[in-house]
N, CA, C, O and the ligand as a Tripos MOL2 file, in Angstrom:
@<TRIPOS>MOLECULE
protein
  245   243    62     0     0
PROTEIN
NO_CHARGES

@<TRIPOS>ATOM
      1 N           0.8250   -1.2120   -0.0090 N.3       1 MET1
      2 CA         -0.0060   -0.0120   -0.0260 C.3       1 MET1
      3 C           0.8440    1.2370    0.0040 C.2       1 MET1
      4 O           1.8410    1.3430    0.7180 O.2       1 MET1
      5 N           0.3930    2.1860   -0.8150 N.am      2 SER2
      6 CA          1.1650    3.4570   -0.8610 C.3       2 SER2
      7 C           0.8130    4.3240    0.3090 C.2       2 SER2
      8 O          -0.2750    4.1980    0.8720 O.2       2 SER2
      9 N           1.6920    5.1850    0.6790 N.am      3 ASN3
     10 CA          1.4070    6.1910    1.7240 C.3       3 ASN3
     11 C           0.8520    7.4560    1.1750 C.2       3 ASN3
     12 O           0.6470    8.4130    1.9210 O.2       3 ASN3
     13 N           0.5930    7.5000   -0.1330 N.am      4 CYS4
     14 CA         -0.1350    8.6270   -0.7340 C.3       4 CYS4
     15 C          -1.5710    8.2030   -0.9510 C.2       4 CYS4
     16 O          -1.8200    7.2950   -1.7440 O.2       4 CYS4
     17 N          -2.5500    8.8390   -0.2610 N.am      5 PRO5
     18 CA         -3.9450    8.3920   -0.3700 C.3       5 PRO5
     19 C          -4.4960    8.4400   -1.7740 C.2       5 PRO5
     20 O          -5.3920    7.6600   -2.0970 O.2       5 PRO5
     21 N          -3.9980    9.3280   -2.6290 N.am      6 ASP6
     22 CA         -4.4920    9.4000   -4.0140 C.3       6 ASP6
     23 C          -3.9140    8.3000   -4.8790 C.2       6 ASP6
     24 O          -4.5630    7.8750   -5.8360 O.2       6 ASP6
     25 N          -2.7110    7.8200   -4.5750 N.am      7 CYS7
     26 CA         -2.1670    6.6540   -5.2540 C.3       7 CYS7
     27 C          -3.0700    5.4120   -4.9620 C.2       7 CYS7
     28 O          -3.3260    4.5810   -5.8330 O.2       7 CYS7
     29 N          -3.5250    5.3420   -3.7140 N.am      8 GLU8
     30 CA         -4.4070    4.2910   -3.3230 C.3       8 GLU8
     31 C          -5.7770    4.3860   -3.9690 C.2       8 GLU8
     32 O          -6.3920    3.3850   -4.3360 O.2       8 GLU8
     33 N          -6.2450    5.6580   -4.0960 N.am      9 LYS9
     34 CA         -7.6480    5.8990   -4.4480 C.3       9 LYS9
     35 C          -7.9560    5.6700   -5.9040 C.2       9 LYS9
     36 O          -9.0760    5.2900   -6.2440 O.2       9 LYS9
     37 N          -6.9910    5.8920   -6.7750 N.am     10 TYR10
     38 CA         -7.2530    5.8950   -8.2140 C.3      10 TYR10
     39 C          -6.5270    4.7200   -8.8640 C.2      10 TYR10
     40 O          -5.4280    4.8800   -9.3950 O.2      10 TYR10
     41 N          -7.1630    3.5090   -8.8190 N.am     11 PRO11
     42 CA         -6.4980    2.3410   -9.3130 C.3      11 PRO11
     43 C          -6.1970    2.3670  -10.8170 C.2      11 PRO11
     44 O          -5.2930    1.6760  -11.2870 O.2      11 PRO11
     45 N          -6.9720    3.1810  -11.5750 N.am     12 GLU12
     46 CA         -6.7030    3.2550  -13.0010 C.3      12 GLU12
     47 C          -5.4010    3.9630  -13.3260 C.2      12 GLU12
     48 O          -4.8640    3.8250  -14.4250 O.2      12 GLU12
     49 N          -4.9020    4.7140  -12.3750 N.am     13 GLU13
     50 CA         -3.6120    5.3420  -12.5630 C.3      13 GLU13
     51 C          -2.4690    4.5200  -12.0590 C.2      13 GLU13
     52 O          -1.3080    4.8870  -12.2370 O.2      13 GLU13
     53 N          -2.7830    3.3940  -11.4210 N.am     14 ARG14
     54 CA         -1.7180    2.6470  -10.7560 C.3      14 ARG14
     55 C          -0.8160    1.9960  -11.7500 C.2      14 ARG14
     56 O          -1.2750    1.3680  -12.7050 O.2      14 ARG14
     57 N           0.4260    2.1360  -11.5430 N.am     15 ASN15
     58 CA          1.4240    1.1710  -12.0630 C.3      15 ASN15
     59 C           2.2570    0.7960  -10.8620 C.2      15 ASN15
     60 O           1.8340   -0.0250  -10.0480 O.2      15 ASN15
     61 N           3.3950    1.3610  -10.7380 N.am     16 ASP16
     62 CA          4.1240    1.0980   -9.4710 C.3      16 ASP16
     63 C           3.6780    1.9920   -8.3620 C.2      16 ASP16
     64 O           4.0330    1.7660   -7.2050 O.2      16 ASP16
     65 N           2.8940    3.0230   -8.6840 N.am     17 GLN17
     66 CA          2.5930    4.0420   -7.7160 C.3      17 GLN17
     67 C           1.5910    3.5270   -6.6690 C.2      17 GLN17
     68 O           1.5550    4.0350   -5.5490 O.2      17 GLN17
     69 N           0.8030    2.5500   -7.0190 N.am     18 GLY18
     70 CA         -0.2280    2.0270   -6.0740 C.3      18 GLY18
     71 C           0.3680    1.4350   -4.8360 C.2      18 GLY18
     72 O          -0.2960    1.3610   -3.8020 O.2      18 GLY18
     73 N           1.5840    1.0190   -4.9100 N.am     19 THR19
     74 CA          2.2540    0.3630   -3.7400 C.3      19 THR19
     75 C           3.4910    1.1720   -3.3420 C.2      19 THR19
     76 O           4.2090    0.7640   -2.4300 O.2      19 THR19
     77 N           3.7500    2.2510   -3.9660 N.am     20 ARG20
     78 CA          4.9690    2.9830   -3.6800 C.3      20 ARG20
     79 C           4.9260    3.6860   -2.3760 C.2      20 ARG20
     80 O           3.9510    4.3710   -2.0650 O.2      20 ARG20
     81 N           5.9740    3.5320   -1.5910 N.am     21 ILE21
     82 CA          6.1190    4.2790   -0.3390 C.3      21 ILE21
     83 C           7.0300    5.4640   -0.6620 C.2      21 ILE21
     84 O           8.2090    5.3020   -0.9750 O.2      21 ILE21
     85 N           6.4620    6.6200   -0.5780 N.am     22 TRP22
     86 CA          7.2070    7.8230   -0.9360 C.3      22 TRP22
     87 C           8.0530    8.2800    0.2700 C.2      22 TRP22
     88 O           7.6800    8.1160    1.4320 O.2      22 TRP22
     89 N           9.1930    8.8530   -0.0730 N.am     23 GLN23
     90 CA         10.0060    9.5140    0.9540 C.3      23 GLN23
     91 C           9.3270   10.8480    1.2960 C.2      23 GLN23
     92 O           8.6280   11.4390    0.4730 O.2      23 GLN23
     93 N           9.5510   11.2920    2.5110 N.am     24 LEU24
     94 CA          8.9110   12.5740    2.8850 C.3      24 LEU24
     95 C           9.3370   13.7220    1.9260 C.2      24 LEU24
     96 O           8.5530   14.6280    1.6420 O.2      24 LEU24
     97 N          10.5850   13.6570    1.4420 N.am     25 ALA25
     98 CA         11.0350   14.7050    0.5440 C.3      25 ALA25
     99 C          10.3630   14.6160   -0.8110 C.2      25 ALA25
    100 O          10.4620   15.5580   -1.5970 O.2      25 ALA25
    101 N           9.7000   13.5510   -1.1080 N.am     26 GLU26
    102 CA          8.9770   13.3590   -2.3650 C.3      26 GLU26
    103 C           7.5350   13.7630   -2.2290 C.2      26 GLU26
    104 O           6.7960   13.6870   -3.2100 O.2      26 GLU26
    105 N           7.0880   14.1930   -1.0500 N.am     27 MET27
    106 CA          5.6840   14.4780   -0.7610 C.3      27 MET27
    107 C           5.5510   15.9680   -0.4140 C.2      27 MET27
    108 O           6.5190   16.6610   -0.1020 O.2      27 MET27
    109 N           4.2870   16.4110   -0.4910 N.am     28 ASP28
    110 CA          3.9390   17.7480   -0.1000 C.3      28 ASP28
    111 C           2.6220   17.7540    0.6190 C.2      28 ASP28
    112 O           1.7580   16.9160    0.3590 O.2      28 ASP28
    113 N           2.4670   18.6790    1.5080 N.am     29 GLY29
    114 CA          1.2360   18.8120    2.2800 C.3      29 GLY29
    115 C           0.0940   19.2940    1.3540 C.2      29 GLY29
    116 O           0.3090   20.1080    0.4560 O.2      29 GLY29
    117 N          -1.1120   18.7740    1.5960 N.am     30 ASP30
    118 CA         -2.2510   19.1280    0.7960 C.3      30 ASP30
    119 C          -3.4290   19.4250    1.7100 C.2      30 ASP30
    120 O          -3.5550   18.8350    2.7840 O.2      30 ASP30
    121 N          -4.2930   20.3420    1.2810 N.am     31 HIS31
    122 CA         -5.5700   20.5570    2.0120 C.3      31 HIS31
    123 C          -6.6050   19.5450    1.4460 C.2      31 HIS31
    124 O          -6.8150   19.4640    0.2360 O.2      31 HIS31
    125 N          -7.2190   18.8060    2.3320 N.am     32 VAL32
    126 CA         -8.2540   17.8710    1.8970 C.3      32 VAL32
    127 C          -9.4250   18.6650    1.3430 C.2      32 VAL32
    128 O          -9.8960   18.3860    0.2400 O.2      32 VAL32
    129 N          -9.9030   19.6530    2.0970 N.am     33 GLN33
    130 CA        -10.8630   20.5950    1.4830 C.3      33 GLN33
    131 C         -10.0580   21.7700    1.0510 C.2      33 GLN33
    132 O          -9.3430   22.3400    1.8760 O.2      33 GLN33
    133 N         -10.1240   22.1810   -0.2100 N.am     34 PRO34
    134 CA         -9.2770   23.2520   -0.6800 C.3      34 PRO34
    135 C          -9.3700   24.4980    0.0960 C.2      34 PRO34
    136 O         -10.4570   24.8850    0.5240 O.2      34 PRO34
    137 N          -8.2510   25.1550    0.3010 N.am     35 TRP35
    138 CA         -8.2060   26.3990    1.0700 C.3      35 TRP35
    139 C          -9.1150   27.4610    0.4020 C.2      35 TRP35
    140 O          -9.7620   28.2700    1.0680 O.2      35 TRP35
    141 N          -9.1280   27.4140   -0.9350 N.am     36 SER36
    142 CA         -9.9500   28.4060   -1.6970 C.3      36 SER36
    143 C         -11.4080   28.1590   -1.4980 C.2      36 SER36
    144 O         -12.2150   29.0390   -1.7960 O.2      36 SER36
    145 N         -11.7980   26.9930   -1.0030 N.am     37 LYS37
    146 CA        -13.2320   26.6670   -0.7530 C.3      37 LYS37
    147 C         -13.5150   26.6450    0.7270 C.2      37 LYS37
    148 O         -14.4690   25.9910    1.1480 O.2      37 LYS37
    149 N         -12.7430   27.3200    1.5270 N.am     38 GLY38
    150 CA        -13.0310   27.4830    2.9130 C.3      38 GLY38
    151 C         -12.3220   26.4600    3.8330 C.2      38 GLY38
    152 O         -12.5400   26.4660    5.0450 O.2      38 GLY38
    153 N         -11.4770   25.5850    3.2540 N.am     39 GLY39
    154 CA        -10.7580   24.6250    4.0370 C.3      39 GLY39
    155 C          -9.7670   25.2880    4.9600 C.2      39 GLY39
    156 O          -9.0500   26.2030    4.5560 O.2      39 GLY39
    157 N          -9.7210   24.8350    6.1910 N.am     40 LYS40
    158 CA         -8.8200   25.4280    7.1620 C.3      40 LYS40
    159 C          -7.4400   24.7560    7.1590 C.2      40 LYS40
    160 O          -7.3220   23.5660    6.8650 O.2      40 LYS40
    161 N          -6.4310   25.5090    7.4800 N.am     41 THR41
    162 CA         -5.0710   24.9340    7.5690 C.3      41 THR41
    163 C          -4.9080   24.3480    8.9750 C.2      41 THR41
    164 O          -4.2160   24.9270    9.8130 O.2      41 THR41
    165 N          -5.5290   23.2280    9.2270 N.am     42 ILE42
    166 CA         -5.4470   22.5040   10.4440 C.3      42 ILE42
    167 C          -5.0680   21.0570   10.1480 C.2      42 ILE42
    168 O          -5.2100   20.5870    9.0190 O.2      42 ILE42
    169 N          -4.6000   20.3760   11.1410 N.am     43 GLU43
    170 CA         -4.1150   19.0320   10.9270 C.3      43 GLU43
    171 C          -5.1800   18.1340   10.3640 C.2      43 GLU43
    172 O          -4.8930   17.3190    9.4880 O.2      43 GLU43
    173 N          -6.4180   18.2550   10.8420 N.am     44 ALA44
    174 CA         -7.5230   17.3820   10.3870 C.3      44 ALA44
    175 C          -7.8280   17.6030    8.9050 C.2      44 ALA44
    176 O          -8.4340   16.7330    8.2790 O.2      44 ALA44
    177 N          -7.4360   18.7200    8.3310 N.am     45 ASN45
    178 CA         -7.7460   19.0310    6.9350 C.3      45 ASN45
    179 C          -6.5160   18.8790    6.0410 C.2      45 ASN45
    180 O          -6.5430   19.2720    4.8750 O.2      45 ASN45
    181 N          -5.4410   18.3110    6.5840 N.am     46 CYS46
    182 CA         -4.2100   18.1960    5.8200 C.3      46 CYS46
    183 C          -3.8730   16.6930    5.6240 C.2      46 CYS46
    184 O          -4.1250   15.8450    6.4800 O.2      46 CYS46
    185 N          -3.3230   16.4440    4.5120 N.am     47 GLN47
    186 CA         -2.7950   15.0790    4.2200 C.3      47 GLN47
    187 C          -1.4910   15.2530    3.4040 C.2      47 GLN47
    188 O          -1.2180   16.3060    2.8270 O.2      47 GLN47
    189 N          -0.7370   14.1980    3.3930 N.am     48 MET48
    190 CA          0.4910   14.2220    2.5890 C.3      48 MET48
    191 C           0.2340   13.4820    1.3070 C.2      48 MET48
    192 O          -0.1930   12.3280    1.3210 O.2      48 MET48
    193 N           0.4990   14.1580    0.1660 N.am     49 LEU49
    194 CA          0.3890   13.5220   -1.1510 C.3      49 LEU49
    195 C           1.7320   13.4840   -1.7870 C.2      49 LEU49
    196 O           2.5920   14.3110   -1.4870 O.2      49 LEU49
    197 N           1.9360   12.5080   -2.6920 N.am     50 CYS50
    198 CA          3.1070   12.5060   -3.5090 C.3      50 CYS50
    199 C           3.1070   13.7820   -4.3720 C.2      50 CYS50
    200 O           2.0490   14.3580   -4.6290 O.2      50 CYS50
    201 N           4.2610   14.2070   -4.8040 N.am     51 ARG51
    202 CA          4.3430   15.4350   -5.5810 C.3      51 ARG51
    203 C           3.4720   15.3490   -6.8530 C.2      51 ARG51
    204 O           2.8910   16.3510   -7.2690 O.2      51 ARG51
    205 N           3.3860   14.2120   -7.4400 N.am     52 ARG52
    206 CA          2.5970   14.0830   -8.6790 C.3      52 ARG52
    207 C           1.1940   14.4530   -8.4320 C.2      52 ARG52
    208 O           0.6310   15.2690   -9.1620 O.2      52 ARG52
    209 N           0.5740   13.8630   -7.3870 N.am     53 HIS53
    210 CA         -0.8050   14.1110   -7.1240 C.3      53 HIS53
    211 C          -1.0000   15.5450   -6.5370 C.2      53 HIS53
    212 O          -2.0100   16.1940   -6.8100 O.2      53 HIS53
    213 N          -0.0320   16.0160   -5.7420 N.am     54 ASN54
    214 CA         -0.2060   17.3520   -5.2860 C.3      54 ASN54
    215 C          -0.1240   18.3520   -6.4370 C.2      54 ASN54
    216 O          -0.8810   19.3230   -6.4240 O.2      54 ASN54
    217 N           0.7150   18.1820   -7.3960 N.am     55 ASN55
    218 CA          0.7730   19.0270   -8.5290 C.3      55 ASN55
    219 C          -0.4860   18.9600   -9.3520 C.2      55 ASN55
    220 O          -0.8890   19.9480   -9.9670 O.2      55 ASN55
    221 N          -1.1240   17.7750   -9.3680 N.am     56 ALA56
    222 CA         -2.3350   17.5790  -10.1470 C.3      56 ALA56
    223 C          -3.4920   18.3360   -9.5250 C.2      56 ALA56
    224 O          -4.4300   18.7260  -10.2210 O.2      56 ALA56
    225 N          -3.4330   18.5440   -8.2200 N.am     57 LYS57
    226 CA         -4.5430   19.2240   -7.5080 C.3      57 LYS57
    227 C          -4.2960   20.7350   -7.3580 C.2      57 LYS57
    228 O          -5.2000   21.4820   -6.9830 O.2      57 LYS57
    229 N          -3.0740   21.1710   -7.6510 N.am     58 ARG58
    230 CA         -2.6990   22.5180   -7.2480 C.3      58 ARG58
    231 C          -3.6310   23.5690   -7.8310 C.2      58 ARG58
    232 O          -3.9450   24.5540   -7.1640 O.2      58 ARG58
    233 N          -4.0860   23.3670   -9.0900 N.am     59 ASP59
    234 CA         -4.8990   24.4260   -9.7480 C.3      59 ASP59
    235 C          -6.2840   24.5780   -9.1270 C.2      59 ASP59
    236 O          -6.9700   25.5590   -9.4150 O.2      59 ASP59
    237 N          -6.7210   23.6350   -8.2810 N.am     60 ILE60
    238 CA         -8.0280   23.7810   -7.6730 C.3      60 ILE60
    239 C          -7.9250   24.1850   -6.2010 C.2      60 ILE60
    240 O          -8.9410   24.2090   -5.5060 O.2      60 ILE60
    241 N          -6.7670   24.4910   -5.7270 N.am     61 TRP61
    242 CA         -6.6200   24.9010   -4.3280 C.3      61 TRP61
    243 C          -7.4570   26.1070   -4.0550 C.2      61 TRP61
    244 O          -7.4700   26.6080   -2.9300 O.2      61 TRP61
    245 ZN          0.0810    9.8580   -5.2870 Zn       62 ZN62
@<TRIPOS>BOND
     1     1     2 1
     2     2     3 1
     3     3     4 2
     4     3     5 am
     5     5     6 1
     6     6     7 1
     7     7     8 2
     8     7     9 am
     9     9    10 1
    10    10    11 1
    11    11    12 2
    12    11    13 am
    13    13    14 1
    14    14    15 1
    15    15    16 2
    16    15    17 am
    17    17    18 1
    18    18    19 1
    19    19    20 2
    20    19    21 am
    21    21    22 1
    22    22    23 1
    23    23    24 2
    24    23    25 am
    25    25    26 1
    26    26    27 1
    27    27    28 2
    28    27    29 am
    29    29    30 1
    30    30    31 1
    31    31    32 2
    32    31    33 am
    33    33    34 1
    34    34    35 1
    35    35    36 2
    36    35    37 am
    37    37    38 1
    38    38    39 1
    39    39    40 2
    40    39    41 am
    41    41    42 1
    42    42    43 1
    43    43    44 2
    44    43    45 am
    45    45    46 1
    46    46    47 1
    47    47    48 2
    48    47    49 am
    49    49    50 1
    50    50    51 1
    51    51    52 2
    52    51    53 am
    53    53    54 1
    54    54    55 1
    55    55    56 2
    56    55    57 am
    57    57    58 1
    58    58    59 1
    59    59    60 2
    60    59    61 am
    61    61    62 1
    62    62    63 1
    63    63    64 2
    64    63    65 am
    65    65    66 1
    66    66    67 1
    67    67    68 2
    68    67    69 am
    69    69    70 1
    70    70    71 1
    71    71    72 2
    72    71    73 am
    73    73    74 1
    74    74    75 1
    75    75    76 2
    76    75    77 am
    77    77    78 1
    78    78    79 1
    79    79    80 2
    80    79    81 am
    81    81    82 1
    82    82    83 1
    83    83    84 2
    84    83    85 am
    85    85    86 1
    86    86    87 1
    87    87    88 2
    88    87    89 am
    89    89    90 1
    90    90    91 1
    91    91    92 2
    92    91    93 am
    93    93    94 1
    94    94    95 1
    95    95    96 2
    96    95    97 am
    97    97    98 1
    98    98    99 1
    99    99   100 2
   100    99   101 am
   101   101   102 1
   102   102   103 1
   103   103   104 2
   104   103   105 am
   105   105   106 1
   106   106   107 1
   107   107   108 2
   108   107   109 am
   109   109   110 1
   110   110   111 1
   111   111   112 2
   112   111   113 am
   113   113   114 1
   114   114   115 1
   115   115   116 2
   116   115   117 am
   117   117   118 1
   118   118   119 1
   119   119   120 2
   120   119   121 am
   121   121   122 1
   122   122   123 1
   123   123   124 2
   124   123   125 am
   125   125   126 1
   126   126   127 1
   127   127   128 2
   128   127   129 am
   129   129   130 1
   130   130   131 1
   131   131   132 2
   132   131   133 am
   133   133   134 1
   134   134   135 1
   135   135   136 2
   136   135   137 am
   137   137   138 1
   138   138   139 1
   139   139   140 2
   140   139   141 am
   141   141   142 1
   142   142   143 1
   143   143   144 2
   144   143   145 am
   145   145   146 1
   146   146   147 1
   147   147   148 2
   148   147   149 am
   149   149   150 1
   150   150   151 1
   151   151   152 2
   152   151   153 am
   153   153   154 1
   154   154   155 1
   155   155   156 2
   156   155   157 am
   157   157   158 1
   158   158   159 1
   159   159   160 2
   160   159   161 am
   161   161   162 1
   162   162   163 1
   163   163   164 2
   164   163   165 am
   165   165   166 1
   166   166   167 1
   167   167   168 2
   168   167   169 am
   169   169   170 1
   170   170   171 1
   171   171   172 2
   172   171   173 am
   173   173   174 1
   174   174   175 1
   175   175   176 2
   176   175   177 am
   177   177   178 1
   178   178   179 1
   179   179   180 2
   180   179   181 am
   181   181   182 1
   182   182   183 1
   183   183   184 2
   184   183   185 am
   185   185   186 1
   186   186   187 1
   187   187   188 2
   188   187   189 am
   189   189   190 1
   190   190   191 1
   191   191   192 2
   192   191   193 am
   193   193   194 1
   194   194   195 1
   195   195   196 2
   196   195   197 am
   197   197   198 1
   198   198   199 1
   199   199   200 2
   200   199   201 am
   201   201   202 1
   202   202   203 1
   203   203   204 2
   204   203   205 am
   205   205   206 1
   206   206   207 1
   207   207   208 2
   208   207   209 am
   209   209   210 1
   210   210   211 1
   211   211   212 2
   212   211   213 am
   213   213   214 1
   214   214   215 1
   215   215   216 2
   216   215   217 am
   217   217   218 1
   218   218   219 1
   219   219   220 2
   220   219   221 am
   221   221   222 1
   222   222   223 1
   223   223   224 2
   224   223   225 am
   225   225   226 1
   226   226   227 1
   227   227   228 2
   228   227   229 am
   229   229   230 1
   230   230   231 1
   231   231   232 2
   232   231   233 am
   233   233   234 1
   234   234   235 1
   235   235   236 2
   236   235   237 am
   237   237   238 1
   238   238   239 1
   239   239   240 2
   240   239   241 am
   241   241   242 1
   242   242   243 1
   243   243   244 2
@<TRIPOS>SUBSTRUCTURE
     1 MET1         2 RESIDUE 1 A MET
     2 SER2         6 RESIDUE 1 A SER
     3 ASN3        10 RESIDUE 1 A ASN
     4 CYS4        14 RESIDUE 1 A CYS
     5 PRO5        18 RESIDUE 1 A PRO
     6 ASP6        22 RESIDUE 1 A ASP
     7 CYS7        26 RESIDUE 1 A CYS
     8 GLU8        30 RESIDUE 1 A GLU
     9 LYS9        34 RESIDUE 1 A LYS
    10 TYR10       38 RESIDUE 1 A TYR
    11 PRO11       42 RESIDUE 1 A PRO
    12 GLU12       46 RESIDUE 1 A GLU
    13 GLU13       50 RESIDUE 1 A GLU
    14 ARG14       54 RESIDUE 1 A ARG
    15 ASN15       58 RESIDUE 1 A ASN
    16 ASP16       62 RESIDUE 1 A ASP
    17 GLN17       66 RESIDUE 1 A GLN
    18 GLY18       70 RESIDUE 1 A GLY
    19 THR19       74 RESIDUE 1 A THR
    20 ARG20       78 RESIDUE 1 A ARG
    21 ILE21       82 RESIDUE 1 A ILE
    22 TRP22       86 RESIDUE 1 A TRP
    23 GLN23       90 RESIDUE 1 A GLN
    24 LEU24       94 RESIDUE 1 A LEU
    25 ALA25       98 RESIDUE 1 A ALA
    26 GLU26      102 RESIDUE 1 A GLU
    27 MET27      106 RESIDUE 1 A MET
    28 ASP28      110 RESIDUE 1 A ASP
    29 GLY29      114 RESIDUE 1 A GLY
    30 ASP30      118 RESIDUE 1 A ASP
    31 HIS31      122 RESIDUE 1 A HIS
    32 VAL32      126 RESIDUE 1 A VAL
    33 GLN33      130 RESIDUE 1 A GLN
    34 PRO34      134 RESIDUE 1 A PRO
    35 TRP35      138 RESIDUE 1 A TRP
    36 SER36      142 RESIDUE 1 A SER
    37 LYS37      146 RESIDUE 1 A LYS
    38 GLY38      150 RESIDUE 1 A GLY
    39 GLY39      154 RESIDUE 1 A GLY
    40 LYS40      158 RESIDUE 1 A LYS
    41 THR41      162 RESIDUE 1 A THR
    42 ILE42      166 RESIDUE 1 A ILE
    43 GLU43      170 RESIDUE 1 A GLU
    44 ALA44      174 RESIDUE 1 A ALA
    45 ASN45      178 RESIDUE 1 A ASN
    46 CYS46      182 RESIDUE 1 A CYS
    47 GLN47      186 RESIDUE 1 A GLN
    48 MET48      190 RESIDUE 1 A MET
    49 LEU49      194 RESIDUE 1 A LEU
    50 CYS50      198 RESIDUE 1 A CYS
    51 ARG51      202 RESIDUE 1 A ARG
    52 ARG52      206 RESIDUE 1 A ARG
    53 HIS53      210 RESIDUE 1 A HIS
    54 ASN54      214 RESIDUE 1 A ASN
    55 ASN55      218 RESIDUE 1 A ASN
    56 ALA56      222 RESIDUE 1 A ALA
    57 LYS57      226 RESIDUE 1 A LYS
    58 ARG58      230 RESIDUE 1 A ARG
    59 ASP59      234 RESIDUE 1 A ASP
    60 ILE60      238 RESIDUE 1 A ILE
    61 TRP61      242 RESIDUE 1 A TRP
    62 ZN62       245 GROUP 0 **** ****
């Protein structure tokens, strides 16, 4: 199992990423509910995503 929730969540995108354990340096913090939609910067609203998925979400923050 990957430690990136989005790698787990989207099996159609899986190749090696579905089981990949990312190094902390390869991950970035993400808002579960986007900050632009009222999401708070609190621990309960944050998760760590791999850079690939974080970059994919960046435009909707
Ligand atoms: Zn990922």
